[in-house]
C-alpha positions in Angstrom: 86.6 -65.8 0.3 84.7 -68.3 -1.8 85.6 -66.5 -5.0 89.3 -66.8 -4.1 88.8 -70.6 -3.4 87.1 -71.0 -6.7 89.9 -69.3 -8.6 92.7 -71.2 -6.7 91.3 -74.7 -5.7 94.8 -76.3 -5.5 96.1 -73.7 -3.1 93.0 -74.2 -0.9 93.5 -78.0 -0.8 97.2 -77.7 0.0 96.4 -75.2 2.8 93.8 -77.6 4.3 96.2 -80.6 4.1 98.9 -78.6 5.8 96.7 -77.5 8.7 95.6 -81.2 9.2 99.2 -82.3 9.2 100.1 -79.7 11.8 97.3 -80.7 14.1 98.2 -84.4 13.8 101.8 -83.6 14.5 100.9 -81.7 17.6 98.8 -84.5 18.9 101.3 -87.3 18.1 104.3 -85.3 19.2 103.0 -85.0 22.8 103.8 -88.7 23.5 107.5 -88.5 22.3 108.6 -87.0 25.5 107.8 -90.2 27.4 110.4 -93.0 27.6 109.2 -95.7 25.2 108.9 -99.2 26.5 111.3 -101.8 25.1 109.7 -103.7 22.3 109.1 -107.4 22.6 111.2 -109.6 20.4 108.2 -111.1 18.6 106.9 -107.7 17.3 108.2 -106.2 14.0 110.0 -102.9 14.4 108.3 -100.1 12.4 110.6 -97.6 10.7 109.2 -94.0 11.3 110.4 -90.6 9.9 110.5 -87.6 12.2 108.7 -84.5 10.9 110.6 -81.3 11.3 108.2 -78.7 12.9 110.2 -75.7 11.7 110.0 -77.0 8.1 106.3 -77.5 8.4 105.8 -74.0 9.8 108.0 -72.5 7.1 106.0 -74.3 4.4 102.8 -73.1 6.0 104.1 -69.5 6.1 105.2 -69.9 2.5 101.7 -71.0 1.5 100.0 -68.3 3.5 102.3 -65.7 1.9 101.6 -67.0 -1.6 97.8 -67.0 -0.8 98.1 -63.5 0.6 100.0 -62.4 -2.5 97.3 -63.9 -4.7 94.6 -62.1 -2.6 96.6 -58.8 -2.9 96.9 -59.3 -6.7 93.2 -60.0 -7.0 92.5 -56.8 -4.9 94.8 -54.8 -7.2 93.1 -56.3 -10.2 89.7 -55.4 -8.9 90.9 -51.9 -8.0 92.2 -51.5 -11.6 88.8 -52.7 -12.9 87.0 -50.2 -10.7 89.3 -47.4 -11.9 88.7 -48.4 -15.5 84.9 -48.6 -14.9 85.0 -45.1 -13.3 87.1 -43.8 -16.2 84.6 -45.3 -18.7 81.7 -43.9 -16.7 83.2 -40.4 -16.8 83.9 -40.8 -20.5 80.3 -41.9 -21.2 79.0 -39.0 -19.0 81.1 -36.6 -21.0 79.8 -38.0 -24.2 76.2 -37.8 -22.9 76.8 -34.2 -21.8 78.3 -33.3 -25.3 75.4 -35.1 -27.0 72.8 -33.2 -24.9 74.6 -29.9 -25.6 74.7 -30.7 -29.3 71.0 -31.7 -29.3 70.1 -28.5 -27.3 72.0 -26.4 -29.9 70.3 -28.2 -32.8 66.9 -27.6 -31.2 67.7 -23.9 -30.7 68.8 -23.6 -34.3 65.8 -25.5 -35.5 63.5 -23.2 -33.4 65.3 -20.2 -34.8 64.9 -21.4 -38.4 61.2 -22.3 -37.7 60.6 -18.8 -36.3 62.3 -17.2 -39.3 60.3 -19.4 -41.7 57.1 -18.5 -39.8 57.9 -14.8 -40.2 58.7 -15.2 -43.9 55.4 -17.1 -44.4 53.5 -14.4 -42.5 55.0 -11.7 -44.6 54.3 -13.6 -47.8 50.7 -14.2 -46.6 50.2 -10.5 -45.9 51.5 -9.6 -49.4 49.2 -12.2 -50.9 46.1 -10.9 -49.0 46.9 -7.3 -50.0 47.3 -8.4 -53.7 44.0 -10.3 -53.5 42.2 -7.3 -52.0 43.6 -5.1 -54.7 42.6 -7.6 -57.4 39.1 -7.8 -55.9 38.7 -4.0 -55.8 39.8 -3.8 -59.4 37.4 -6.6 -60.3 34.5 -4.7 -58.6 35.4 -1.5 -60.4 35.5 -3.2 -63.8 32.2 -5.0 -63.0 30.6 -1.7 -62.1 31.8 -0.1 -65.3 30.6 -3.2 -67.3 27.2 -3.0 -65.6 26.8 0.7 -66.4 27.7 0.1 -70.0 25.4 -2.9 -70.2 22.5 -0.9 -68.9 23.1 1.9 -71.4 23.3 -0.6 -74.2 20.2 -2.2 -73.0 18.2 1.1 -73.0 19.5 1.9 -76.5 18.5 -1.5 -77.8 15.1 -1.3 -76.2 14.5 2.0 -77.9 15.5 0.6 -81.3 13.4 -2.5 -80.7 10.3 -0.4 -79.9 10.8 1.5 -83.2 11.3 -1.6 -85.2 8.3 -3.3 -83.6 6.0 -0.4 -84.4 7.2 -0.4 -88.1 6.9 -4.1 -88.3 3.5 -4.0 -86.8 2.2 -1.6 -89.4 3.9 -3.6 -92.2 2.4 -6.9 -90.9 -1.1 -5.3 -90.6 -1.1 -4.3 -94.3 0.2 -7.7 -95.4 -2.4 -9.4 -93.2 -5.2 -7.6 -94.9 -3.9 -8.6 -98.3 -3.4 -12.2 -97.2 -6.8 -12.4 -95.6 -8.5 -11.4 -98.8 -6.5 -13.8 -101.0 -6.9 -16.5 -98.4 -10.6 -16.0 -98.4 -10.8 -16.5 -102.1 -8.4 -19.5 -102.0 -10.4 -21.2 -99.2 -13.6 -20.9 -101.0 -12.1 -22.6 -104.1 -10.4 -25.2 -102.0 -13.6 -25.9 -100.0 -15.4 -26.8 -103.2 -12.6 -29.1 -104.3 -12.3 -30.6 -100.9 -16.0 -31.4 -100.6 -15.9 -33.3 -103.9 -12.6 -35.0 -103.0 -13.9 -35.8 -99.5 -17.0 -37.5 -100.9 -14.8 -39.7 -103.2 -12.4 -40.4 -100.3 -15.1 -41.4 -97.9 -16.5 -43.9 -100.4 -13.1 -45.4 -101.0 -12.4 -45.5 -97.3 -15.7 -47.3 -96.6 -14.7 -50.0 -99.1 -11.2 -50.3 -97.6 -12.5 -50.4 -94.0 -14.9 -53.2 -94.8 -12.1 -55.2 -96.4 -9.6 -54.4 -93.6 -12.2 -55.2 -90.9 -12.7 -58.6 -92.5 -9.0 -59.3 -92.6 -8.5 -58.0 -89.1 -11.1 -60.3 -87.7 -9.6 -63.3 -89.5 -6.1 -62.3 -88.2 -7.4 -61.8 -84.7 -9.0 -65.3 -84.7 -5.8 -66.8 -85.9 -3.7 -64.9 -83.4 -6.1 -65.9 -80.6 -5.8 -69.5 -81.5 -2.0 -69.2 -81.7 -1.9 -67.4 -78.3 -4.1 -70.0 -76.7 -1.8 -72.7 -78.1 1.3 -70.9 -76.9 -0.2 -70.3 -73.5 -1.1 -74.0 -73.2 2.4 -75.0 -74.2 4.0 -72.5 -71.8 1.8 -73.7 -68.9 2.8 -77.3 -69.6 6.4 -76.3 -69.8 6.2 -74.3 -66.6 4.6 -77.2 -64.9 7.3 -79.6 -66.1 10.0 -77.1 -65.0 8.4 -76.7 -61.6 8.3 -80.5 -61.2 11.9 -80.7 -62.2 12.9 -77.9 -59.9 11.0 -79.4 -57.0 12.7 -82.8 -57.7 16.1 -81.1 -58.0 15.5 -79.1 -54.8 14.4 -82.2 -52.9 17.6 -84.0 -54.1 19.9 -81.2 -52.8 17.9 -80.8 -49.6 18.3 -84.5 -49.0 22.0 -84.3 -49.7 22.3 -81.3 -47.3 20.5 -83.1 -44.5 22.6 -86.2 -45.1 25.8 -84.3 -44.8 24.7 -82.5 -41.6 23.6 -85.8 -40.1 27.0 -87.3 -41.0 28.7 -84.5 -39.1 26.4 -84.6 -36.1 27.5 -86.0 -32.8 24.7 -86.9 -30.4 25.4 -85.4 -26.9 25.6 -88.0 -24.2 22.8 -86.3 -22.2 20.4 -86.2 -25.2 17.9 -89.0 -25.8 15.9 -90.2 -28.8 12.9 -88.5 -30.4 14.2 -84.9 -30.6 14.0 -82.6 -33.6 14.3 -78.9 -34.4 13.9 -76.5 -37.4 17.0 -74.6 -38.7 17.4 -71.5 -40.7 20.6 -71.7 -42.7 21.9 -68.8 -44.8 24.3 -69.8 -47.6 26.5 -68.2 -50.2 27.2 -69.6 -53.7 29.3 -72.7 -53.4 27.5 -73.8 -50.2 29.5 -71.7 -47.7 27.6 -71.3 -44.4 27.0 -67.7 -43.4 24.9 -68.2 -40.3 22.7 -70.9 -38.5 19.8 -70.1 -36.2 17.1 -72.3 -34.5 13.7 -71.2 -35.6 11.9 -74.1 -33.7 13.7 -75.4 -30.7 13.7 -79.1 -29.7 13.4 -78.0 -26.1 16.8 -79.3 -25.3 19.6 -76.7 -25.5 22.4 -79.3 -25.9 20.6 -80.9 -28.8 20.1 -77.6 -30.6 23.7 -76.5 -30.1 25.0 -79.9 -31.4 22.9 -79.4 -34.5 24.3 -75.9 -35.1 27.8 -77.3 -34.7 27.1 -80.1 -37.2 26.0 -77.5 -39.8 29.2 -75.5 -39.4 31.2 -78.7 -39.5 29.5 -79.8 -42.7 30.5 -76.5 -44.5 30.4 -76.3 -47.5 27.0 -77.8 -48.1 26.0 -79.3 -51.5 24.0 -76.7 -53.5 23.2 -76.2 -57.2 25.2 -73.8 -59.3 23.8 -70.8 -61.3 20.3 -69.6 -61.0 19.2 -72.7 -59.1 21.2 -71.6 -56.0 18.7 -68.7 -55.2 16.3 -71.2 -53.7 19.0 -72.3 -51.3 20.3 -68.8 -50.2 18.0 -68.8 -47.2 17.1 -72.4 -46.4 14.8 -73.8 -43.7 15.5 -77.4 -42.7 13.9 -79.8 -40.3 16.5 -81.8 -38.5 15.3 -85.2 -37.1 18.0 -87.8 -36.8 15.4 -90.6 -36.4 14.0 -90.2 -39.9 
């Protein structure tokens, strides 16, 4: 009913107005049957128009008929929509049925093809296994033949080697006897020459050794002095470098502490006089990897605020190059009162 009123607001307003007019007419018309009193001369006469009851009823019927016709048209339109929806539902159901049938058919064909492919692969695998077994058998046969030939060849060569070795042994024994006699004579002559040469060599070596020892001692003394001088210079340089590194480290440590303190916010519940020791792990460039409390202040809020300050101060000022290694794992004492 409300849908009809929303679609036809003008007709609804007219219908309501007509009903009100009919009710008013019925109430006012009840007094018309009485004889009206003669009007007084000092009252103005009001001109009134008489409403025809039949015309009102005809108009009401006409409006009701029009409203009923609109309702009937709306019902017919809704019925048409329902028929169209039912028709569309049937069409979609038919399409879905065809799709499922097509999908089922495709699956069956795919399964059939997969089964055929599986059989084909199985047959190919069987042929491959048979071919491999045949090749392995042939390989074992050839290996056995080669082994048999190699063993025969080995025995033949061993026999020839024994014969050659015996002949060579006899030949070498004869040559050895001849060489031994000649060597004995040669050694005797060489021994005499060597004894004389050795005597002269030892005398010359003794003179050379004395001179070399003298030069060596002088060189050692000079080298010792140079080494002592160099060691002294290196120790001085190392001391200067250590002092420089310590100064440089103190400068960066001070800068790190200053940046952490600049980023530290004192908790409202924390008083004065607290301090803690931190272990800060850094990467080149000053990036903070981790922060841990190695000596607590005894106040958890204070310790946590210091850790947050370190992360907030990231990156910390650190030296570049080899000087950074001293700051990779850094221990700091945080005391905001100093």
